[in-house]
C-alpha positions as CSV (number, residue, x, y, z in Angstrom):
1,X,-113.4,-57.6,68.3
2,X,-112.3,-55.0,65.5
3,X,-113.0,-51.4,66.2
4,X,-112.6,-48.2,64.2
5,X,-114.0,-44.6,64.8
6,X,-117.3,-45.7,62.9
7,X,-117.9,-49.5,64.1
8,X,-117.4,-52.0,66.8
9,X,-117.8,-55.3,65.4
10,X,-117.4,-59.1,66.7
11,X,-115.6,-61.1,64.3
12,X,-114.7,-64.9,64.0
13,X,-112.4,-66.8,62.0
14,X,-113.4,-70.1,60.9
15,X,-111.2,-72.5,59.2
16,X,-111.8,-73.3,55.6
17,X,-110.8,-75.9,52.8
18,X,-107.8,-74.5,51.2
19,X,-107.8,-75.0,47.3
20,X,-103.9,-73.6,46.9
21,X,-100.8,-72.9,49.2
22,X,-102.2,-69.1,49.0
23,X,-105.8,-69.6,49.3
24,X,-107.1,-68.2,52.6
25,X,-106.9,-70.3,56.0
26,X,-109.8,-68.6,57.5
27,X,-113.2,-67.0,56.5
28,X,-114.1,-64.0,58.7
29,X,-117.5,-63.8,59.7
30,X,-119.6,-61.5,61.9
31,X,-123.3,-61.2,62.8
32,X,-125.4,-58.3,61.0
33,X,-127.9,-56.2,62.4
34,X,-130.5,-58.8,61.5
35,X,-128.9,-61.4,63.6
36,X,-127.7,-63.2,60.5
37,X,-123.9,-64.6,60.4
38,X,-122.2,-63.2,57.2
39,X,-118.9,-63.6,55.6
40,X,-117.1,-60.3,55.9
41,X,-113.2,-61.4,54.5
42,X,-110.6,-63.6,54.7
43,X,-107.6,-64.6,56.7
44,X,-103.9,-66.0,56.1
45,X,-101.5,-67.7,58.4
46,X,-98.2,-65.4,57.9
47,X,-94.6,-65.4,59.3
48,X,-92.9,-62.3,60.0
49,X,-90.1,-61.8,57.6
50,X,-87.4,-60.2,60.3
51,X,-88.6,-61.9,63.4
52,X,-89.9,-65.3,62.4
53,X,-93.0,-65.0,64.4
54,X,-96.7,-66.1,63.2
55,X,-99.3,-63.7,62.8
56,X,-102.7,-63.6,60.8
57,X,-103.1,-61.6,57.9
58,X,-106.7,-60.4,57.3
59,X,-108.6,-58.5,54.5
60,X,-112.0,-57.4,55.5
61,X,-114.9,-55.1,54.0
62,X,-117.7,-54.3,56.5
63,X,-119.5,-52.1,53.6
64,X,-117.1,-49.2,53.7
65,X,-114.5,-50.5,51.2
66,X,-112.0,-53.3,51.6
67,X,-109.1,-52.8,54.1
68,X,-106.1,-54.9,55.7
69,X,-105.2,-55.7,59.4
70,X,-102.5,-57.9,61.0
71,X,-103.4,-59.8,64.4
72,X,-100.2,-60.1,66.2
73,X,-99.3,-61.0,69.7
74,X,-96.9,-59.4,72.0
75,X,-93.9,-61.1,73.4
76,X,-95.4,-61.6,76.9
77,X,-98.7,-63.3,75.1
78,X,-96.2,-65.7,73.3
79,X,-94.2,-66.4,76.2
80,X,-97.5,-67.4,78.1
81,X,-98.5,-69.5,75.0
82,X,-101.8,-67.5,75.2
83,X,-104.4,-66.8,72.7
84,X,-104.7,-63.3,72.8
85,X,-103.7,-61.5,69.7
86,X,-104.0,-57.4,68.8
87,X,-105.3,-56.2,65.7
88,X,-103.2,-53.6,64.0
89,X,-104.0,-51.9,60.7
90,X,-101.5,-51.9,57.4
91,X,-100.5,-48.6,55.9
92,X,-101.9,-47.7,52.7
93,X,-99.7,-47.7,49.5
94,X,-99.8,-43.8,49.4
95,X,-99.4,-40.9,51.6
96,X,-101.6,-37.8,51.4
97,X,-100.5,-34.3,51.1
98,X,-100.7,-32.5,54.8
99,X,-101.7,-29.3,53.7
100,X,-102.8,-27.0,56.4
101,X,-102.8,-29.0,59.5
102,X,-103.2,-27.9,63.1
103,X,-102.1,-29.9,66.0
104,X,-100.2,-30.1,69.3
105,X,-98.6,-32.9,71.5
106,X,-98.0,-33.0,75.0
107,X,-96.1,-35.3,77.0
108,X,-97.5,-37.0,79.9
109,X,-96.3,-37.1,83.5
110,X,-96.1,-41.1,83.6
111,X,-96.1,-43.9,81.3
112,X,-93.8,-42.5,78.8
113,X,-97.1,-41.4,76.9
114,X,-98.1,-38.5,75.1
115,X,-101.6,-37.1,74.2
116,X,-102.7,-34.9,71.3
117,X,-104.9,-33.7,68.6
118,X,-104.4,-33.2,64.8
119,X,-107.1,-31.4,62.7
120,X,-107.9,-29.4,59.5
121,X,-111.0,-28.3,57.7
122,X,-112.0,-32.0,57.0
123,X,-111.2,-34.0,60.4
124,X,-110.5,-33.7,63.7
125,X,-108.8,-36.3,65.7
126,X,-107.7,-36.5,69.3
127,X,-105.3,-39.3,70.0
128,X,-102.3,-40.4,72.1
129,X,-99.0,-41.7,71.9
130,X,-98.3,-45.2,74.0
131,X,-95.2,-47.0,73.8
132,X,-94.7,-49.6,71.3
133,X,-94.1,-53.1,73.1
134,X,-93.5,-54.7,69.8
135,X,-90.2,-52.8,69.1
136,X,-87.5,-55.0,68.8
137,X,-85.4,-53.8,65.9
138,X,-84.2,-49.9,65.4
139,X,-86.4,-49.4,62.4
140,X,-89.3,-50.2,64.5
141,X,-91.7,-47.6,65.7
142,X,-91.3,-46.2,69.1
143,X,-95.0,-45.3,69.6
144,X,-97.9,-46.6,68.7
145,X,-100.9,-44.1,67.9
146,X,-104.4,-44.6,69.2
147,X,-107.7,-43.1,69.2
148,X,-111.1,-44.0,70.6
149,X,-114.1,-46.0,68.7
150,X,-117.8,-45.1,69.4
151,X,-117.7,-47.3,72.1
152,X,-114.2,-46.2,73.8
153,X,-112.3,-49.1,72.7
154,X,-108.7,-48.1,71.7
155,X,-107.8,-48.0,67.9
156,X,-104.3,-48.2,66.6
157,X,-104.4,-45.6,63.6
158,X,-100.9,-45.0,63.2
159,X,-96.8,-45.0,64.3
160,X,-94.4,-42.4,65.6
161,X,-90.8,-42.3,65.7
162,X,-88.5,-40.3,67.9
163,X,-85.6,-38.8,65.8
164,X,-83.2,-35.9,66.1
165,X,-82.4,-32.9,63.6
166,X,-78.8,-33.5,62.0
167,X,-79.2,-29.8,61.3
168,X,-80.0,-28.4,64.8
169,X,-79.3,-31.4,67.0
170,X,-83.0,-31.1,68.5
171,X,-85.4,-33.8,69.3
172,X,-88.5,-34.7,67.6
173,X,-91.3,-37.1,66.4
174,X,-92.2,-38.1,63.0
175,X,-95.5,-39.3,63.1
176,X,-97.6,-41.2,60.4
177,X,-101.3,-41.4,61.0
178,X,-104.4,-42.8,59.6
179,X,-106.8,-39.9,58.8
180,X,-110.4,-40.3,57.3
181,X,-108.8,-38.7,54.3
182,X,-105.4,-41.3,54.0
183,X,-102.3,-41.7,55.5
184,X,-100.9,-38.3,57.0
185,X,-97.2,-37.9,57.9
186,X,-96.5,-34.9,60.2
187,X,-93.7,-33.9,62.6
188,X,-94.2,-32.8,66.1
189,X,-91.4,-30.2,67.0
190,X,-90.4,-27.8,69.9
191,X,-90.1,-23.9,68.9
192,X,-87.8,-22.0,71.2
193,X,-90.5,-21.0,73.7
194,X,-91.5,-24.7,74.1
195,X,-87.9,-26.4,74.2
196,X,-87.5,-28.2,77.4
197,X,-91.1,-28.1,78.3
198,X,-93.9,-30.9,77.7
199,X,-95.6,-29.2,74.6
200,X,-95.1,-30.0,71.1
201,X,-96.6,-28.1,68.0
202,X,-97.6,-30.6,65.1
203,X,-96.2,-29.3,61.7
204,X,-96.5,-30.1,58.1
205,X,-94.0,-33.1,57.1
206,X,-91.1,-31.6,55.2
207,X,-88.7,-34.6,53.3
208,X,-85.4,-33.3,54.7
209,X,-84.0,-36.3,54.6
210,X,-83.9,-36.8,58.4
211,X,-86.5,-39.1,58.8
212,X,-86.3,-42.5,60.5
213,X,-85.4,-45.5,58.3
214,X,-88.4,-47.0,56.9
215,X,-90.5,-44.8,58.8
216,X,-93.1,-45.2,55.8
217,X,-93.7,-48.8,56.5
218,X,-94.2,-48.9,60.3
219,X,-97.8,-50.0,60.5
220,X,-96.6,-53.1,58.3
221,X,-93.9,-54.1,60.8
222,X,-95.2,-57.0,63.0
223,X,-93.7,-58.4,66.2
């Protein structure tokens, strides 16, 4: 299955004959509304540059324009030799300017998670920050950002990193989110009244040189 805020689609990977080393390993197929099986993309077997773990890279178009995703396994799934993969998105090549943004993030009492929203005049997203079980290097995200599909399925739309300001010494979160308008970077910070509590305000990203290393490449890192 692959989910977004606009669709929930069952997909299948079918082995195809390779014409060259870089030819796709699979056709990605799905069943359309008429019940006909159609080809909606291609997929390649890949290996992580840093981890050496195998994953599957897919390029898919369901009629909304092409997009790229990776199918990866958790450490637990690899240890159990499970056939279960999680589909995660890739960051696009550019970031949109944050402009006027409203948002809030609240730490939950359990599971080291956060719930929040981010909105402007064009979009309004409610999301959760879930601890990243794929983190194996310092530069990997601390959290994955999830929203719900029309059927209530969790969709990963970004990553978040815990960080500390070198100027004030205060902790904050750096978020990279895929919104309907493009990839957006924002920070979740606490003002004097909020400090020590569970609530963070989401503000536009200001490049102060304090961002976690490789923060802009979080979604392309695979376990």
